[in-house]
N, C-alpha and C positions, 0 to 999 in steps of 0.2 A: 296772741287776745284767743280766750276763750269761750268759745260759744254754745249754750245749749239748747236746744232744739225740743222744744214740748208737744207733740203731737199722738192723735189717737193712735194711729199706724204710719207705715210707708208702703202702704199700696196705693195703686194710679197713679194720676199725674203728681201729685205729690213725690212719692217714694221717685216717679222718674226722673224731675224736675232735679232735685236733689243730688240723685247719682251724677249726672251728667254736670252740674256743678262742682260735685266735691273732685271729680275728674281735674277742675282747671284751679282752684282752689290754690296760695302758696302754701307750705308745709307750718308756715306761723301760725296761720287760724285753724286751731285744736276746738274740731266739733264733736259736742256728744249727742246723743239723739234719744230722746226720753221719751217710749212708746206706752201709752197708757194702757194697752192692751196688746194680748200676744198676736203677733202677726200670722198671718192666713196664709201668706205669701211671703216668703223672703226676697224674692228678684230684687230687689230693688237695695233692701235693707244687707243683701251680701255686696253688692256693689259698691254701696257706700262705705263700710266699714274694707274693703277694698284697697280703697281710695286714702284708706288711713282715720276713718271718723271711729268712733266709737258708736257701737249702737246697742242698747240696753232695756231691757222692758220694767220700767220701773215697777218695784214691789207693793207699795201704796202713796199714797200724797204727801205722806211724810218725808221718802225718798226721794220724791220731785223736788222737795223744799229744799235738801239738803243739796242736790245735784248744783239748783241753782242759785244759794249761798256761794257756791266753787265758781261759778261765771262769773265773766264778765258784761255778758249782754245776754238774756235770756229771750228768743225769740219760739213765741209760741207760732206754731200752723193753724191758722183758724179755720174751722167750718164747723158745721153746727151739729157736732156730733157727740150725742150726749156725755161720752167722757170728755170730754173738753169741755163741755159748759161744768158736770162737776168739780173738774181741777180748778178751774176758776175761781168759782167759786167757795169751794170746802179745803185749800190748799194755802199753806200760813205762808205764803212768799212773806221771803225777807224784802227790806227796801233792792231793789236790781233797776241796770237796764233794759228796760221792755221795751220790745219790739212784736207789732203782730203782723205776720204775711195772711193776709187773707185769701184763702182758696172759694170763695163763695162770693159771687158779683156785691150783693146787696139791693140790684135794683129790684129784682123781683123777690117774693119768698123763696129761700130762707134770708130775712134780712138780716143785717148787722147791727149788735144792739149800739145805741148811742154812746151808750157811757163806754163802750170800751173805748171808743174813739179819743174821747176824752181822756181815759189814764193812760193809756199807753205811752211812751214818751217818742215812740215812732209807729203811724201805721200805713200799708204797704198793702195796695188792693195789687192784685195780679192782671189787670185790665184795664186801659185808659176809660174800659165803658163806663165802672165807677165813679168817676168821675163826676157825675151826673144824676150820681143819686141825691135824692132829695133832702136826707137827712143832716150830708153837709154842710148845709145852706145854716144848718142851727149851731152849726160850729162857727166860736169865737176865730175874727181874722186870724188871730196869734197862734192858733191853735191849728189851722189850715197848715199852717206851712211845715206843721207833722207829717203831712199826708203826702207820700210815694206812691209811684206806681214803679213795678218792677217784675216782668215779663216771665212764668215759670212754665210757655209751651216754646221748645225747640224743634229745629228742623234737624232730620234723620244726618248722621255726619259720613263724609264719608262715600259718598254712595253715589254710583257713577250712574249718568243720567243720557238717558235714548238721547241722540242727537235729529232722528228723525223720528214722527210718531204718528205720519199717515199710515194707516192703514182703512182695507175697505168697508168693516165694521167696527167701528170705534166701542170700546168697552167701557159700561158705567159699574162706579163700583160705589160702595157705603160701607165705614168701618167707624164703630164705635156703641154706644147702646141704642142696643135693638130694641128697645120698650118705650113706650107712647108717653110714658113721663120723662124725655127729654126729645125722639124722633116724632118728628109730625107724622100724624096719618096720612097725610094729603101723600105721603110720599107714593105711596102705589099709586093712586089715584095718577097721577103724573107721568108716572112708568107707562100705566095703561095706555092714555093720551097718544101716544109716540105713533104716528103711523107707523112710520118702517115694522116688519116683520121678522128683520134678523138684529133687534134688543137683545141684550145678557147682559144682566145685573146681580154682580157678586155683593151680596150683605154679610160684612162681617161681622161677628158678637155673639155672643148668647143670646140666645132664644130661645122662653119658649113654646115648644110647639102644639102645646093645646090653650096657647094664652092668645088675646087678642091681636098683635102683631103676624103671628102666622093666618089665623083667620081670615083679620085683611087680605092677605097675597091670596091667600086661596080664595077670595071670593073676586080676584082681579078677572078680568074677562080674558086677559092674557098672564095666567099665571106661570109659564112654563116660563116666562122671562127673566125671574127671580129664583136666585139661587141663592140660600142661606148657605154657607160656609163658617159655622160654629166660632170661636173665638182665636185668637190666633195672637204667637208672640214674636213672632216676624213681621211686623206692616210694609218690609222692604218685599220680604217674597210675597205676602198676599195683593199687593198692589203693582207688582209686578206688570201685568197683562193690563192694567188699565190705563184710560185715556183722561177719563172724566169722574171727577171728588163730587158725587152728588151728594149734598150734607143737608138738609133741611130739616130742621132742628123749631120744635114747639117754642112761638112766641116769651114762652115766661120760665125759657129752662134755668136751670140754678148753673150753669157752666161758665169759663172763667177764660181759660185760655187756650183753652179747643186743641189740647194736643195730636189728636188725630186730624183734625182740619191743617193744622201749621206742617206739618208730618207729608202726609199726602199732595201739599204744595211744593214740598223741599224735594217732593219727587220728580214735581214737573206735572203731574194733575193739575188738569184747570179743576177751579171751584164753581160749585155753584151754590149757593144758601141763598136763605132767606134774608131779610132787612133788618135783623135783630140786632138789639147793641153789640154785643160778645163778639159775633161773625164782622160788621162790620168794621169790629176795630181791626181785625185781621186780612180782610178781602175788601179792596178796593177795586171797584166795582169798572170792568172795564179797561183794566188796566191788570192787575191779579188774578179777576177771572171774576166770576159774573154775580151779582147783585139780586133778587128779584121781592120786586112788591108785593107777591102774593103765591100761594101755592098754584095758583094756577097760572102764573106768567114763567112756570116752571117748566111745563114741556116744550112753548117756543123757542125759551134758551138752549135745554136739551137737543134739539132739533136744530136749531141752530149751529150748533158747534161741531155736529155731525155730520153737516153740509158745506160746514165753511175749516177744511184743514189749517188753511194761512192762519185765519184766527186763531183755531186753538194752539197753532205752535207758535204764535206772539203770547199768549196768554202763559204757557207753560213755561216759557223761557221766562217771562217778567216775574211769577210766580217764584221759581226758584232762585231767583237775583235777588227778589226781596226778603225774602226768608231769609238769604242766608247773610245778607244786609243787614238784616233787625231784630233780630229771633236764632238770637246763640247762648249758652251758656257764660261763653268769657264775658258775654255783657253783663249779663244778670250777676253773676259774682264780680263783677268788678262793683257793679251799681251796690253790693251787698257791702262789699268791701270798703266804700264813703259813706255809704250809711252809719256802717257799724265803729270804724273809727271816727265819726263825727260823735259818736256820742260817747264812745271812753274819756273824753273832755269835762261828760258832766258829772257828776254825783247821784248814784242809785237813790232811787227815789221809789216809795210807798206807794201802792197802786191798790184801789176799793173796789177788785174784781169783781168782788161779792156784791157790792152795791150795784155793780155794772149788769148782770145779767139775773139774782134775784137769790132767792133761799134754797127753794126744791125744784124737785124736777121738772112738776107742771110752769113755775115761773120762768126756767128754764127754756121748756120749750117755747112758751109763748113770746120768749124774748125775740124767739126767731121769726115770728109769723104778725108781730104789730113794734113799730117803733117805740109805743109806748107799755108792750107786755100785758101784763093782767093792770093796768091802774083806769078800772074803769069804761074802759073802750069794746068795743062790739071786735069781737077776732072772728073770724069764720076758717074754717081749714079742714079740708074730708075727712072727716073721721073714722072711712071705713077703709082709709090708704094700709098697705101694708106694708108690715117692718123692714122698708129701704131707707136709705140715707135719709138720715136726721126728719124720718116724721114722724106721729104719735106715735104707731105702733114702733119703730125702733126704740124710740123714748122708754115706753109699756116693755120693751123684751129685756132693756138694760136694767131699768129697775123695776125688774119683777115684785107686783103687789105693792108700788107705792099708794099711798092714799091718796096726796097730791091729785097723781093721775088719773086716779081711780073718779075722784071728783069732777076733775075737770072733762071727762070722757062724758061722765053723764050729766053735766049742765049744759054739753054740747047737741047731745043726744037726742 
C-alpha cells in the first residue's frame, strides 16, 4: 500500500506524530512525505526516513500531482498553512483516494473550510472535541460517516517514572508555546497569588525577552518565582524535577492533540488546565488531573496539590496509566491502517479542492476565518498580527505583493 502524505513541513506536532507512527507501521506500508516547503528543522524528517519512509521536498505542484498519481492513498496533513491552501487550489490532482488529517481543531479560528469535509473521501480530526464544531451539523448524514478521530499526541516511551513524588517543595513547570497567542496571560497572576514563599516555576519554550510575556513576568509581585529556561529538545530532562504541569491556555487557542500536555502526563506530572475543549478531551477532572473553570480557580488548585501529596500521587499514577492506555502511536497507526484499507476497495475520485478553498490567497485566508469565506458576510480578524502560523501576515509573507491580499488588508483597515 502506497501512501502519499502532502504536508507543508514536518516540524512540530505533525512531524513528531508521524515519526512515532512510522516506527510501528508494517513494512507493507510505503509512505512518501511530500513537503511543500524546505524544512527548517529536519529532526523528525530524519527519524521518518530512518524508519523506512521517503521524505522529499516537492519541486513544484506538478511534482505533487505526479506523486499523487502513483499513490494508493493521498493524505493531506491539513492546517491553515498558506502553502497547503495553494496546493489544494492550484495542483491538478488526478482522481485519488483522499484523506485529510486535520491538525486544526476547527472549533475556533482558524476554521476548517466546510467544502473540504464534503470533498474528502475521509476526514479525520486529531481531537474528539472537533466533533462538536458547528459546520458538522451541515453535513448530510451519509457524509458524517466519513468523519473519524485519530489521536496525534502520544506519551513518551520507555520512561522510568518516579515511584514517590513527595517533596517539601513541589515544583511547577510549563512547556510549550510561550506566547499569549496560546498561553493564557493569567498564568503569572495565578503563580503570583500562591501564598507560599518557596514557589519555583520552570517555563520551557522560546520567549521574546522584550515581548509581552516577559514583561508580564517582570511585573509580578514575585517575579523571582519564574525561571524562563528556553527551548528544549528533551522534555524528559526538562520536566524531570517537576511535579505539577501548569498549562492554562487561551480559551480560543488553535491546539488539538497538545503533545506537551500528554507527554507531561506520561511522565507522572499532574496537569492543571482550563476547561477548554481540547484540554478537556485529554484531562479527566479529579481523575487524571484538575480542570479549572477560570484562571482565578487555578491558584487554589495549585495550592491544594502542594498541600496534598496523597492527592498528587493518586492523580500522577492515574495520568500515567491513562496515557499509556489511550494515547500511543500503535493505536493511531492501527486506526490509520483500518481507515486506509477501507478506502482501497473504493475507486479513486476527483475532488474539487479549489472550489472548497477559493481561487486567490485572500480567499484562502478568509476560508479559515469564516465558514463562508468571502461570500458577503462580515469577517473580523486582527490585521496587525505578526506573520505567525496561519495569520494574515503569514499569508502576506508567503505571497508577497499579491494584489488580493493587498485589497483584503485595505478593506479591513
